[in-house]
C-alpha atoms as a printed R data frame, in Angstrom:
    type eleno elety resid chain resno       x      y      z
1   ATOM     1    CA   MET     A     1   0.000  0.000  0.000
2   ATOM     2    CA   SER     A     2   1.426  3.346 -1.013
3   ATOM     3    CA   ALA     A     3   1.600  6.373  1.281
4   ATOM     4    CA   GLY     A     4  -1.151  8.021 -0.775
5   ATOM     5    CA   ASP     A     5  -3.458  5.014 -0.363
6   ATOM     6    CA   ALA     A     6  -2.870  4.978  3.427
7   ATOM     7    CA   THR     A     7  -3.668  8.685  3.620
8   ATOM     8    CA   ASN     A     8  -6.852  8.206  1.603
9   ATOM     9    CA   THR     A     9  -7.910  5.266  3.823
10  ATOM    10    CA   ARG     A    10  -7.383  7.318  7.011
11  ATOM    11    CA   LEU     A    11  -9.305 10.240  5.486
12  ATOM    12    CA   ALA     A    12 -12.176  7.945  4.468
13  ATOM    13    CA   ARG     A    13 -12.347  6.483  8.000
14  ATOM    14    CA   ARG     A    14 -12.378  9.934  9.570
15  ATOM    15    CA   LEU     A    15 -15.104 11.114  7.219
16  ATOM    16    CA   GLY     A    16 -17.078  7.957  7.976
17  ATOM    17    CA   LEU     A    17 -16.798  8.670 11.712
18  ATOM    18    CA   VAL     A    18 -17.923 12.263 11.129
19  ATOM    19    CA   VAL     A    19 -20.980 11.036  9.175
20  ATOM    20    CA   VAL     A    20 -21.847  8.481 11.896
21  ATOM    21    CA   GLY     A    21 -21.417 11.177 14.554
22  ATOM    22    CA   MET     A    22 -23.646 13.605 12.673
23  ATOM    23    CA   ILE     A    23 -26.352 10.969 12.259
24  ATOM    24    CA   GLY     A    24 -26.160 10.214 15.986
25  ATOM    25    CA   LEU     A    25 -26.461 13.903 16.832
26  ATOM    26    CA   ALA     A    26 -29.439 14.246 14.494
27  ATOM    27    CA   TYR     A    27 -31.260 11.432 16.300
28  ATOM    28    CA   ALA     A    28 -30.334 12.825 19.728
29  ATOM    29    CA   SER     A    29 -31.121 16.464 18.934
30  ATOM    30    CA   SER     A    30 -34.910 16.212 19.200
31  ATOM    31    CA   PRO     A    31 -34.996 14.469 22.620
32  ATOM    32    CA   LEU     A    32 -32.220 16.748 23.918
33  ATOM    33    CA   TYR     A    33 -34.043 19.861 22.705
34  ATOM    34    CA   ASP     A    34 -37.283 18.586 24.293
35  ATOM    35    CA   LEU     A    35 -35.452 17.963 27.590
36  ATOM    36    CA   PHE     A    36 -33.876 21.432 27.416
37  ATOM    37    CA   CYS     A    37 -37.287 23.064 26.809
38  ATOM    38    CA   ARG     A    38 -38.991 21.118 29.622
39  ATOM    39    CA   THR     A    39 -36.180 21.946 32.041
40  ATOM    40    CA   THR     A    40 -35.831 25.634 31.232
41  ATOM    41    CA   GLY     A    41 -39.290 26.588 29.939
42  ATOM    42    CA   PHE     A    42 -37.691 27.762 26.681
43  ATOM    43    CA   GLY     A    43 -40.128 28.489 23.839
44  ATOM    44    CA   GLY     A    44 -43.168 28.589 26.139
45  ATOM    45    CA   THR     A    45 -42.712 24.963 27.213
46  ATOM    46    CA   PRO     A    46 -43.974 24.430 30.765
47  ATOM    47    CA   VAL     A    47 -41.471 23.126 33.293
48  ATOM    48    CA   VAL     A    48 -42.029 19.588 34.587
49  ATOM    49    CA   ALA     A    49 -41.921 20.052 38.356
50  ATOM    50    CA   GLN     A    50 -41.567 17.771 41.357
51  ATOM    51    CA   GLN     A    51 -43.955 17.544 44.300
52  ATOM    52    CA   GLY     A    52 -42.957 19.650 47.283
53  ATOM    53    CA   GLU     A    53 -43.968 22.446 49.572
54  ATOM    54    CA   ARG     A    54 -44.081 25.936 48.178
55  ATOM    55    CA   THR     A    55 -45.345 29.334 49.229
56  ATOM    56    CA   VAL     A    56 -48.848 30.261 48.078
57  ATOM    57    CA   LEU     A    57 -49.295 33.982 47.452
58  ATOM    58    CA   ASP     A    58 -52.376 36.174 47.273
59  ATOM    59    CA   ARG     A    59 -51.538 37.263 43.725
60  ATOM    60    CA   THR     A    60 -53.723 35.444 41.191
61  ATOM    61    CA   VAL     A    61 -53.573 34.696 37.488
62  ATOM    62    CA   ARG     A    62 -56.183 33.281 35.157
63  ATOM    63    CA   VAL     A    63 -55.190 30.076 33.401
64  ATOM    64    CA   ARG     A    64 -57.072 29.374 30.176
65  ATOM    65    CA   PHE     A    65 -57.162 25.984 28.479
66  ATOM    66    CA   ASP     A    66 -57.004 25.432 24.740
67  ATOM    67    CA   SER     A    67 -57.397 22.162 22.813
68  ATOM    68    CA   ASN     A    68 -56.602 21.222 19.219
69  ATOM    69    CA   VAL     A    69 -56.601 18.001 17.201
70  ATOM    70    CA   ASP     A    70 -54.614 17.273 14.060
71  ATOM    71    CA   THR     A    71 -56.976 17.017 11.068
72  ATOM    72    CA   ASN     A    72 -55.842 13.412 10.464
73  ATOM    73    CA   LEU     A    73 -56.835 12.271 13.964
74  ATOM    74    CA   PRO     A    74 -60.555 11.411 14.384
75  ATOM    75    CA   TRP     A    75 -60.778 12.503 18.031
76  ATOM    76    CA   ARG     A    76 -62.768 15.161 19.901
77  ATOM    77    CA   PHE     A    77 -60.723 16.941 22.548
78  ATOM    78    CA   GLU     A    78 -61.790 19.724 24.925
79  ATOM    79    CA   PRO     A    79 -61.086 21.118 28.378
80  ATOM    80    CA   LEU     A    80 -63.795 20.464 30.974
81  ATOM    81    CA   GLU     A    81 -63.117 23.963 32.330
82  ATOM    82    CA   ARG     A    82 -62.212 26.779 29.950
83  ATOM    83    CA   GLU     A    83 -60.538 28.909 32.611
84  ATOM    84    CA   VAL     A    84 -59.566 28.827 36.279
85  ATOM    85    CA   LYS     A    85 -58.250 31.473 38.633
86  ATOM    86    CA   VAL     A    86 -55.248 30.344 40.719
87  ATOM    87    CA   ARG     A    87 -52.991 31.910 43.292
88  ATOM    88    CA   LEU     A    88 -49.270 31.783 42.585
89  ATOM    89    CA   GLY     A    89 -47.918 28.576 44.137
90  ATOM    90    CA   GLU     A    90 -51.369 26.962 44.409
91  ATOM    91    CA   GLU     A    91 -51.544 23.409 43.063
92  ATOM    92    CA   ARG     A    92 -54.536 22.870 40.772
93  ATOM    93    CA   LEU     A    93 -56.134 19.840 39.083
94  ATOM    94    CA   VAL     A    94 -58.053 20.249 35.807
95  ATOM    95    CA   HIS     A    95 -59.262 17.748 33.205
96  ATOM    96    CA   TYR     A    96 -59.522 17.528 29.461
97  ATOM    97    CA   ARG     A    97 -61.926 15.084 27.796
98  ATOM    98    CA   VAL     A    98 -60.884 13.146 24.715
99  ATOM    99    CA   THR     A    99 -63.119 10.875 22.608
100 ATOM   100    CA   ASN     A   100 -62.185  8.530 19.778
101 ATOM   101    CA   VAL     A   101 -64.945  9.052 17.195
102 ATOM   102    CA   SER     A   102 -63.516  6.500 14.747
103 ATOM   103    CA   GLN     A   103 -64.208  2.792 14.316
104 ATOM   104    CA   ARG     A   104 -60.656  1.708 15.171
105 ATOM   105    CA   PRO     A   105 -58.365  1.851 18.201
106 ATOM   106    CA   ILE     A   106 -55.937  4.775 17.997
107 ATOM   107    CA   VAL     A   107 -52.948  5.899 20.043
108 ATOM   108    CA   GLY     A   108 -52.574  9.662 20.356
109 ATOM   109    CA   THR     A   109 -49.793 11.851 21.634
110 ATOM   110    CA   SER     A   110 -49.983 15.513 22.528
111 ATOM   111    CA   VAL     A   111 -47.684 18.495 22.407
112 ATOM   112    CA   TYR     A   112 -48.210 21.573 24.512
113 ATOM   113    CA   ASN     A   113 -47.094 25.131 25.051
114 ATOM   114    CA   VAL     A   114 -47.824 28.140 27.199
115 ATOM   115    CA   THR     A   115 -48.569 31.696 26.120
116 ATOM   116    CA   PRO     A   116 -47.486 34.337 26.628
117 ATOM   117    CA   GLU     A   117 -44.117 32.724 25.928
118 ATOM   118    CA   PRO     A   118 -42.288 34.458 28.824
119 ATOM   119    CA   ALA     A   119 -44.685 32.706 31.254
120 ATOM   120    CA   GLY     A   120 -43.416 29.257 30.167
121 ATOM   121    CA   PRO     A   121 -40.646 28.984 32.777
122 ATOM   122    CA   TRP     A   122 -43.110 29.851 35.556
123 ATOM   123    CA   PHE     A   123 -45.772 27.305 34.573
124 ATOM   124    CA   ASN     A   124 -45.042 23.957 36.254
125 ATOM   125    CA   LYS     A   125 -46.771 20.638 35.602
126 ATOM   126    CA   LEU     A   126 -46.724 17.930 38.275
127 ATOM   127    CA   GLN     A   127 -48.892 15.454 36.374
128 ATOM   128    CA   CYS     A   128 -50.053 15.483 32.755
129 ATOM   129    CA   PHE     A   129 -51.573 13.159 30.189
130 ATOM   130    CA   CYS     A   130 -49.087 14.688 27.754
131 ATOM   131    CA   PHE     A   131 -46.224 12.795 29.418
132 ATOM   132    CA   THR     A   132 -47.380  9.497 27.814
133 ATOM   133    CA   GLU     A   133 -49.205  8.287 24.731
134 ATOM   134    CA   GLN     A   134 -52.937  7.600 25.107
135 ATOM   135    CA   LEU     A   135 -54.773  4.553 23.687
136 ATOM   136    CA   LEU     A   136 -58.483  4.971 22.972
137 ATOM   137    CA   GLN     A   137 -60.772  2.243 21.683
138 ATOM   138    CA   PRO     A   138 -63.528  3.094 19.146
139 ATOM   139    CA   GLY     A   139 -66.071  5.399 20.803
140 ATOM   140    CA   GLN     A   140 -64.115  5.531 24.086
141 ATOM   141    CA   SER     A   141 -63.872  8.755 26.100
142 ATOM   142    CA   LEU     A   142 -61.340  9.554 28.806
143 ATOM   143    CA   ASP     A   143 -61.019 12.425 31.248
144 ATOM   144    CA   LEU     A   144 -57.331 13.296 31.270
145 ATOM   145    CA   PRO     A   145 -55.807 15.086 34.290
146 ATOM   146    CA   VAL     A   146 -53.350 17.960 34.461
147 ATOM   147    CA   VAL     A   147 -51.928 19.036 37.831
148 ATOM   148    CA   PHE     A   148 -50.052 22.338 37.711
149 ATOM   149    CA   PHE     A   149 -49.006 25.448 39.595
150 ATOM   150    CA   VAL     A   150 -47.603 28.848 38.649
151 ATOM   151    CA   ASP     A   151 -44.281 29.384 40.410
152 ATOM   152    CA   PRO     A   152 -44.593 31.997 43.171
153 ATOM   153    CA   GLU     A   153 -41.060 33.178 42.313
154 ATOM   154    CA   MET     A   154 -42.616 34.904 39.297
155 ATOM   155    CA   ASP     A   155 -43.915 37.545 41.709
156 ATOM   156    CA   LYS     A   156 -40.352 38.618 42.567
157 ATOM   157    CA   ASP     A   157 -39.550 39.615 38.992
158 ATOM   158    CA   ARG     A   158 -41.155 42.966 38.135
159 ATOM   159    CA   ARG     A   159 -40.972 42.136 34.386
160 ATOM   160    CA   TYR     A   160 -43.890 39.722 34.947
161 ATOM   161    CA   ASP     A   161 -46.185 42.089 36.852
162 ATOM   162    CA   ASN     A   162 -48.409 42.456 33.779
163 ATOM   163    CA   VAL     A   163 -48.879 38.678 33.331
164 ATOM   164    CA   ARG     A   164 -52.507 38.273 34.373
165 ATOM   165    CA   THR     A   165 -53.579 35.449 32.032
166 ATOM   166    CA   ILE     A   166 -51.719 32.316 30.934
167 ATOM   167    CA   THR     A   167 -52.997 29.952 28.232
168 ATOM   168    CA   LEU     A   168 -52.098 26.264 28.297
169 ATOM   169    CA   SER     A   169 -52.584 24.798 24.830
170 ATOM   170    CA   TYR     A   170 -52.468 21.156 23.674
171 ATOM   171    CA   THR     A   171 -52.593 19.565 20.239
172 ATOM   172    CA   PHE     A   172 -53.188 15.811 19.800
173 ATOM   173    CA   PHE     A   173 -51.651 13.830 16.922
174 ATOM   174    CA   GLU     A   174 -51.841 10.156 16.046
175 ATOM   175    CA   ALA     A   175 -48.782  8.374 17.466
176 ATOM   176    CA   LYS     A   176 -46.940  6.086 15.094
177 ATOM   177    CA   THR     A   177 -44.112  5.039 17.398
178 ATOM   178    CA   GLU     A   178 -43.024  1.545 18.381
179 ATOM   179    CA   ARG     A   179 -44.686  2.094 21.767
180 ATOM   180    CA   ALA     A   180 -47.943  2.957 19.965
181 ATOM   181    CA   LYS     A   181 -47.728 -0.323 18.051
182 ATOM   182    CA   ILE     A   182 -47.224 -2.182 21.338
183 ATOM   183    CA   LEU     A   183 -50.238 -0.417 22.885
184 ATOM   184    CA   LEU     A   184 -52.275 -1.479 19.880
185 ATOM   185    CA   GLY     A   185 -51.238 -5.080 20.506
186 ATOM   186    CA   GLY     A   186 -48.842 -5.319 17.619
187 ATOM   187    CA   ILE     A   187 -51.333 -3.852 15.134
188 ATOM   188    CA   PRO     A   188 -49.499 -1.457 12.805
189 ATOM   189    CA   ALA     A   189 -50.414  2.193 13.408
190 ATOM   190    CA   ASN     A   190 -52.225  2.331 10.036
191 ATOM   191    CA   GLY     A   191 -54.724 -0.240 11.384
192 ATOM   192    CA   THR     A   192 -54.625 -2.474  8.304
193 ATOM   193    CA   GLY     A   193 -53.186 -5.536 10.000
194 ATOM   194    CA   LYS     A   194 -50.365 -5.551  7.437
195 ATOM   195    CA   GLY     A   195 -46.765 -4.952  8.294
196 ATOM   196    CA   GLY     A   196 -45.039 -1.650  7.720
């Protein structure tokens, strides 16, 4: 093997490693970005909080609830309460109702955000149906819980004095993941009974 061939082989290996590394980063980027958003509240994403004691203040905010369904998902989805008034630090339980109006079992997954966007880091969820995929049989309805609080630390930052209303919005999509296939009992997500 000549010196030129050895150099070309080393270069090809390095480029191959770079390609493999880039593919790995591409697969990891979405979960890492999601984790970053959930941890920091970036982009209006509510923070996933842990149970614990916190101060409850007299200051209140209105929390409104919004629901959306992808046009390809035959589900009805709505909050059971359109709006609640909560004190900062107060833990609150609300429910959304979802109904599968199709003739087949479907697994759905939801994404969520908070507006106004700067309120995202202050909105904390303790429990949410959005943390897992949901399986609904034909015609089945479920009441899905959300337990949340608005961080009382928001009151210490004068930039948020004008935040009086926060909107929590969800959109459901049909899940086509491996976990969805398992929930469906091995039935492919397209419901045809054929592989793929």
